[in-house]
C-alpha positions in Angstrom: 0.0 0.0 0.0 2.8 2.3 0.8 4.4 1.8 -2.6 1.1 2.4 -4.3 0.6 5.7 -2.4 4.2 6.8 -3.3 3.6 6.1 -7.0 0.3 7.9 -7.0 1.8 10.8 -5.3 4.7 10.9 -7.8 2.2 10.7 -10.7 0.2 13.6 -9.2 3.4 15.7 -8.7 4.5 15.0 -12.3 1.0 15.9 -13.6 0.9 19.2 -11.5 4.4 20.1 -12.7 3.4 19.5 -16.3 0.3 21.6 -15.9 2.2 24.4 -14.2 4.7 24.3 -17.0 2.0 24.4 -19.6 0.5 27.5 -18.0 3.8 29.3 -17.6 5.3 28.7 -21.1 4.7 31.5 -23.5 2.0 30.8 -26.0 2.9 31.5 -29.6 -0.5 32.6 -30.6 -0.9 34.6 -33.9 -1.5 38.4 -33.2 -5.1 39.4 -33.6 -5.6 41.3 -36.8 -6.3 45.0 -36.7 -10.1 45.5 -36.4 -11.3 47.4 -39.4 -14.9 48.8 -40.0 -15.9 49.3 -43.6 -19.7 49.6 -43.7 -21.5 49.6 -46.9 -22.3 53.1 -48.1 -25.6 52.4 -49.9 -27.2 55.2 -51.9 -28.2 58.7 -51.0 -30.9 60.2 -53.3 -32.8 63.5 -53.0 -36.3 63.6 -54.5 -37.5 66.6 -56.3 -39.5 67.8 -53.3 -36.3 67.7 -51.1 -37.0 64.4 -49.3 -33.6 62.8 -48.7 -33.5 59.0 -49.1 -30.8 56.6 -47.9 -31.0 53.2 -49.5 -29.2 49.9 -48.6 -30.3 46.6 -50.0 -30.4 43.6 -47.7 -31.7 40.4 -49.3 -31.1 38.3 -46.1 -34.8 38.3 -45.1 -37.9 39.0 -47.2 -38.7 42.1 -45.3 -38.3 45.9 -45.6 -37.7 48.5 -42.9 -38.1 52.3 -43.3 -37.4 55.1 -40.9 -38.1 58.7 -41.2 -36.1 61.4 -39.3 -37.9 64.6 -39.0 -35.9 67.7 -38.3 -37.8 68.9 -35.3 -37.8 68.0 -31.6 -39.4 68.7 -28.2 -37.0 71.7 -27.8 -39.4 73.5 -30.3 -42.5 73.0 -28.2 -44.3 76.3 -27.3 -43.5 77.3 -23.7 -47.1 77.1 -22.7 -47.8 73.7 -24.4 -44.8 71.6 -23.7 -45.5 68.1 -24.9 -47.1 69.2 -28.2 -44.4 67.6 -30.3 -44.7 64.3 -28.5 -48.4 64.2 -28.7 -48.2 65.0 -32.5 -45.7 62.2 -33.0 -47.8 59.8 -30.9 -50.9 60.6 -33.0 -49.2 59.6 -36.3 -49.3 56.0 -35.4 -52.3 56.1 -33.2 -54.8 58.6 -34.7 -55.5 57.3 -38.1 -55.0 59.1 -41.5 -56.9 60.7 -44.3 -57.4 57.3 -46.0 -57.4 54.9 -43.0 -59.2 54.8 -39.7 -57.0 54.1 -36.7 -58.8 50.8 -35.8 -58.5 49.7 -39.5 -54.8 50.4 -39.4 -54.3 48.4 -36.2 -56.2 45.4 -37.6 -54.4 45.4 -40.9 -50.9 45.7 -39.4 -51.7 42.9 -36.9 -53.0 40.6 -39.6 -50.0 41.2 -41.8 -47.4 41.0 -39.0 -46.3 44.5 -39.8 -45.7 47.6 -37.6 -45.7 51.4 -37.6 -44.4 53.4 -34.8 -43.4 57.0 -34.2 -41.6 59.0 -31.4 -40.2 62.3 -30.5 -36.7 63.0 -29.1 -35.3 66.4 -27.9 -33.8 67.2 -31.3 -35.6 65.0 -33.8 -38.7 63.0 -34.4 -38.9 59.6 -36.1 -41.4 57.3 -37.6 -40.7 53.7 -38.7 -42.3 50.8 -40.4 -41.7 47.1 -40.9 -43.3 44.9 -43.5 -42.7 41.6 -45.2 -41.8 41.9 -48.9 -45.1 40.6 -50.1 -47.0 43.3 -48.0 -44.7 46.2 -48.8 -47.2 48.1 -51.1 -50.0 48.0 -48.6 -48.0 48.8 -45.5 -46.1 51.6 -47.3 -49.4 53.1 -48.3 -50.6 53.2 -44.7 -47.2 54.5 -43.5 -47.0 57.2 -46.1 -50.6 58.4 -45.6 -50.1 58.4 -41.8 -46.9 60.4 -42.1 -48.3 63.0 -44.6 -52.0 63.1 -43.7 -52.6 62.3 -40.1 -56.2 62.5 -39.0 -55.8 63.2 -35.3 -59.0 61.2 -34.5 -60.7 62.8 -31.5 -61.2 59.6 -29.4 -57.5 58.5 -29.9 -56.4 61.9 -29.0 -58.2 61.8 -25.7 -56.7 58.4 -24.8 -53.2 59.7 -25.5 -53.8 62.9 -23.5 -55.0 60.8 -20.5 -52.0 58.6 -20.8 -49.7 61.7 -20.8 -51.5 63.2 -17.7 -51.2 59.9 -15.9 -47.4 59.9 -16.6 -47.2 63.4 -15.1 -49.2 62.4 -12.0 -46.7 59.4 -11.5 -43.5 61.1 -12.5 -42.0 61.1 -9.0 -42.8 57.5 -8.3 -39.2 56.5 -9.2 -36.8 58.9 -7.5 -33.9 57.5 -9.5 -35.5 58.9 -12.6 -36.9 62.0 -11.0 -33.4 63.1 -9.8 -32.1 63.1 -13.3 -35.1 65.0 -14.7 -35.1 67.7 -11.9 -31.2 68.0 -12.0 -31.3 68.9 -15.7 -34.4 71.1 -15.2 -32.5 73.2 -12.6 -29.2 73.1 -14.5 -30.6 74.5 -17.8 -33.3 76.6 -16.2 -37.0 75.5 -15.7 -38.1 77.7 -18.6 -35.3 76.8 -21.0 -36.2 74.3 -23.8 -33.5 71.9 -22.6 -34.9 71.9 -19.1 -38.7 72.3 -19.5 -41.0 69.4 -18.5 -44.6 68.6 -19.4 -47.2 69.9 -17.1 -50.9 69.0 -16.8 -52.2 72.6 -17.8 -50.1 72.5 -20.9 -51.2 69.0 -22.0 -54.8 69.9 -21.3 -54.6 73.0 -23.4 -53.4 71.2 -26.5 -55.9 70.8 -29.2 -56.1 68.8 -32.5 -55.7 72.2 -34.3 -52.4 72.7 -32.5 -51.2 69.3 -33.7 -52.2 70.0 -37.2 -50.4 73.2 -37.2 -47.3 71.6 -35.7 -47.4 68.9 -38.4 -47.7 71.4 -41.1 -44.8 73.4 -39.7 -42.2 70.6 -39.4 -43.5 67.5 -41.3 -42.4 68.6 -44.8 -40.5 66.5 -47.3 -37.6 68.9 -47.5 -37.3 68.5 -43.7 -37.1 64.7 -43.6 -34.4 62.1 -44.1 -35.7 58.6 -45.0 -33.7 55.4 -44.5 -34.7 52.3 -46.3 -33.2 48.8 -46.1 -34.3 45.2 -46.9 -35.2 43.0 -49.7 -36.8 45.7 -51.9 -35.4 44.5 -55.3 -33.3 47.1 -57.1 -32.8 50.7 -55.9 -34.8 51.8 -59.0 -37.8 49.7 -57.9 -38.0 51.1 -54.4 -37.3 54.6 -55.5 -40.3 54.3 -57.9 -42.5 53.2 -55.0 -41.3 56.1 -52.8 -41.8 58.7 -55.6 -45.3 57.3 -56.1 -46.1 57.7 -52.5 -44.2 60.9 -51.5 -43.5 62.6 -54.8 -46.6 64.8 -54.7 -46.0 65.9 -51.1 -45.3 69.6 -51.3 -42.2 71.1 -49.8 -42.4 74.2 -47.5 -40.4 76.6 -45.7 -39.5 75.4 -42.2 -38.8 78.0 -39.5 -37.2 76.9 -36.3 -37.6 79.0 -33.1 -34.4 80.3 -31.7 -33.1 78.4 -28.8 -31.4 80.7 -26.2 -28.1 79.7 -24.8 -28.4 78.1 -21.4 -26.9 80.2 -18.6 -26.0 77.8 -15.7 -25.1 79.7 -12.5 -21.4 80.0 -11.9 -19.8 78.3 -8.9 -20.9 75.2 -7.0 -24.8 74.9 -6.8 -26.3 72.3 -4.5 -30.0 71.3 -4.6 -32.0 69.1 -2.2 -35.4 67.5 -2.4 -35.8 66.2 1.1 -37.8 63.0 0.9 -38.3 60.1 3.2 -37.0 57.3 1.0 -34.6 54.4 1.6 -31.9 55.6 -0.6 -30.2 58.8 -1.5 -30.0 59.7 -5.3 -27.2 62.0 -6.4 -26.6 63.7 -9.8 -23.6 65.9 -10.6 -24.0 68.0 -13.7 -21.4 69.9 -15.7 -21.3 71.7 -19.0 -20.9 69.3 -22.0 -20.5 69.1 -25.7 -22.1 70.8 -28.7 -22.4 68.7 -31.8 -20.3 68.2 -33.9 -17.1 68.7 -32.0 -13.9 66.8 -32.6 -13.1 66.8 -28.9 -15.9 64.4 -28.4 -14.0 61.2 -29.3 -11.0 61.8 -26.9 -13.3 63.0 -24.2 -15.5 60.0 -24.5 -12.6 57.7 -23.9 -11.7 59.5 -20.6 -15.4 59.4 -19.6 -15.5 55.6 -20.3 -12.5 55.1 -18.0 -14.1 57.3 -15.4 -17.6 55.9 -15.3 -18.7 53.7 -18.2 -21.4 51.2 -17.2 -19.8 47.9 -16.3 -17.3 46.7 -13.7 -14.1 48.2 -14.8 -14.5 52.0 -14.6 -12.9 54.1 -11.8 -16.2 55.0 -10.2 -17.4 51.4 -10.1 -13.9 50.3 -8.8 -13.8 52.9 -6.0 -17.4 53.7 -5.0 -19.0 50.3 -5.5 -16.3 47.6 -5.4 -13.7 48.9 -2.9 -15.9 51.0 -0.6 -19.3 49.3 -1.1 -21.1 52.6 -1.1 -23.4 52.0 -4.1 -24.7 49.4 -6.5 -25.3 51.8 -9.4 -22.8 54.5 -10.2 -21.7 55.9 -13.6 -20.9 59.0 -15.6 -22.3 59.9 -19.0 -22.6 62.8 -21.3 -25.4 64.1 -23.6 -24.7 66.2 -26.7 -26.9 69.0 -28.0 -27.0 70.7 -31.4 -27.9 74.4 -30.8 -25.8 74.8 -27.6 -23.5 72.6 -25.3 -25.2 69.7 -23.6 -24.2 68.2 -20.3 -22.0 65.7 -18.5 -23.3 64.0 -15.5 -22.4 61.5 -12.8 -25.1 59.4 -11.1 -25.2 57.4 -8.0 -27.8 55.7 -5.8 -26.5 55.1 -2.2 -27.5 54.9 1.4 -28.3 58.2 3.0 -26.1 57.3 6.0 -23.0 57.2 3.7 -24.1 59.6 1.0 -21.3 62.1 1.7 -18.6 59.4 1.3 -20.0 58.5 -2.1 -20.3 62.1 -3.2 -16.8 63.0 -2.0 -15.4 60.0 -3.9 -17.2 60.9 -7.2 -15.9 64.5 -6.9 -12.5 63.2 -6.2 -12.5 61.1 -9.3 -13.8 63.9 -11.4 -11.0 66.1 -10.3 -8.4 63.3 -11.0 -9.8 62.9 -14.5 -9.5 66.6 -15.0 -5.9 66.9 -13.6 -4.2 63.6 -14.4 -3.6 61.7 -17.6 -5.0 58.3 -18.2 -2.4 55.5 -18.0 -1.4 53.9 -21.2 -3.2 50.7 -20.2 -6.4 52.5 -19.3 -6.5 54.2 -22.6 -5.7 51.0 -24.6 -8.5 49.2 -22.9 -10.9 52.1 -23.5 -10.0 52.4 -27.2 -10.5 48.7 -27.7 -13.9 48.6 -25.9 -15.0 51.7 -27.8 -14.1 50.2 -31.1 -15.7 46.9 -30.4 -19.0 48.4 -29.1 -19.1 50.8 -32.1 -18.7 48.0 -34.6 -21.3 45.8 -33.1 -23.8 48.7 -33.0 -24.3 48.0 -36.6 -25.8 44.6 -36.8 -28.2 45.3 -39.6 -28.2 47.5 -42.8 -30.9 49.5 -41.3 -28.6 50.4 -38.4 -26.1 51.7 -41.0 -28.5 53.8 -43.1 -30.4 55.1 -40.1 -27.2 56.2 -38.5 -26.0 57.8 -41.7 -29.3 59.8 -41.9 -29.0 60.7 -38.2 -25.4 61.9 -38.6 -26.4 64.1 -41.5 -29.2 65.6 -39.4 -26.7 66.4 -36.7 -24.2 67.9 -39.0 -21.4 65.3 -39.0 -19.2 64.7 -42.1 -20.4 62.0 -44.5 -17.3 59.8 -43.8 -17.9 59.8 -40.0 -18.6 56.0 -39.9 -15.6 55.2 -42.0 -13.2 57.3 -40.1 -14.5 56.6 -36.5 -12.3 53.6 -35.7 -9.2 55.4 -36.9 -10.1 58.5 -34.9 -10.6 56.4 -31.8 -7.3 54.5 -32.2 -5.5 57.8 -32.9 -6.3 59.2 -29.4 -3.3 59.7 -27.2 -3.0 60.3 -23.5 -2.2 63.9 -24.2 -5.4 64.4 -26.5 -7.6 62.7 -24.0 -6.2 64.8 -21.2 -6.7 68.0 -23.2 -10.4 67.2 -23.7 -10.9 66.1 -20.1 -9.2 69.1 -18.6 -11.3 71.4 -20.8 -14.7 69.8 -20.0 -14.6 68.5 -16.4 -15.2 71.2 -13.9 -16.2 69.6 -10.6 -15.7 72.9 -8.7 -18.4 74.5 -10.7 -20.6 71.5 -10.9 -24.2 71.4 -9.9 -25.1 68.8 -7.3 -28.6 67.5 -7.0 -29.8 65.1 -4.3 -33.0 63.4 -3.4 -33.1 61.7 0.0 -33.9 61.8 3.6 -31.6 64.5 5.1 -32.4 63.3 8.6 -30.2 60.3 7.9 -27.4 62.1 6.1 -24.0 61.4 7.7 -22.9 65.0 7.0 -24.9 68.2 6.2 -25.3 68.7 2.5 -24.2 72.3 3.1 -20.6 71.1 3.4 -20.6 70.7 -0.4 -21.9 74.3 -1.1 -24.9 76.5 -0.4 -28.0 74.5 -0.5 -31.3 75.3 -2.2 -34.1 73.1 -0.9 -36.9 72.3 -3.4 -40.3 70.9 -2.9 -41.2 67.8 -4.9 -43.9 68.6 -7.5 
C-alpha cells in the first residue's frame, strides 16, 4: 500500500508540474488582426421635393424597414404647451390618417405581422415601419398616408392625453428617474427648452388644431431624411415606389424657433429634495459638448474610463467595489446641437453614507481633469469603444439610419468610415486635453433626493443648498 501511495503521489506531482509548465510557457498565438470597419455606403438620393432617401439593400430576409427622421424635436414646443411635439408624433401611429381609420390600421398591421411606430426626441422625431416583402405596397401606403396626412382622431387623442396626464401624475414614483429630470431642469433653467418638463395645464390646453399646425410646420418632405433597407429589389424599384407615395408631397419653408443659450449659474450649486425614502440619489451636472465637436472622441474615452457602465470604470472600482457605497454609479454625457449639452455622474447610495459616495465621485472627477490616463487604461478604453461601435451596426438599417441621423446632426459624410481610426489615434495627451477642458467639478451642480435626517454630513458642506419641494 505504501508503494502504491508513493507512485500515485509521484504521478500527481508530475501531472501538477506539467500543468504548471503548460501555463507558464509563452503561447505562440498569432497576433489578432487589426479591427477594421468598412460599412457599406448604400445610396443617397434626393427627390424633387427635397426628401432625402438613404438606401441599402439587404436580401437576407424577405422584409423591408423604413425610418423617417424629421428635423424637429421637443425643444421646439411652445413654452405654454410643452408636450405638443410628443403628442403630435404619438398621433401619427395612433390617430388614423386621411385614407385609413386608426382601428383599421391596427387590424391590418396585426393581420400582416407589420408595424408602424413614431416617437419624439429632444432634437428630432422619427417614424418607422416594418413589412414583409409581399406586403410592402399595402403597408407603405398606410405609412405614407399616416406620415403625410394624419387624421388626429378625437377619441384616440383623448386616450393619448389621458396617458400623458397619468405619466405626469406618477412622474415622481421613481426617485432615481426624478433626480435626473429635476437636476437637468435646474441646471438648464426651468423655462429653457433643454430643461422644461410637461405639465398638466399645458397638456390639457393642446388641441387637435395645435397638432395639425405643428405637423404642417415641421413634417415637410424637405425637412425629412428617409432610411430604407431590406429585400426591396433594385434601388430603382424602391425609388419608384417612394416617388409614387411621396412625390406629390409639397415642400415648404420650415422656420425653427431660436433656442437661447443656457446660462447655468457660476460656482458650485447644490439642490436638495428632502424626501423620506430608503436611498439617496445623487446627480452631478457639468457643461458638456455641442455637436459636432472633434473633442468628443478623446473626451468619450476619458469618460468611459471614469464611469462607463460595467465593472471596470474608476467610479465602479472605487465607489462600488472597494468602498461598497453604491450598487449603481456611472458617468455619462449628452450632446446638443444648438448649444452645449451636459456631463453628469449618477449614484444611488445609502443616506447614512451619501457624503462618502459624493466625495469620492468629486475626487474622481478632479483626478480625471488633472491627471492623464495611463497607457493601459487608454488602450482598454480604445479597444472597448471600437468593439462596441462596430457591433452597434448589426443590420443594414442600423447603418443607413445612422448615416441619416449623422447628416441631421451635421457630421461629415465619412464619420462612420473614419470613426475607428479616430478612436485609435487618441493619445493620453489628447484625451487629457479634452478632459481638462470639460470636467469642472468645482463649478458642478449637485442635486440630491433623499432623507436629510439620515445624512451622515450636512449637504451644506458641499456648497450653499437650495431646498426644493417635490412637485
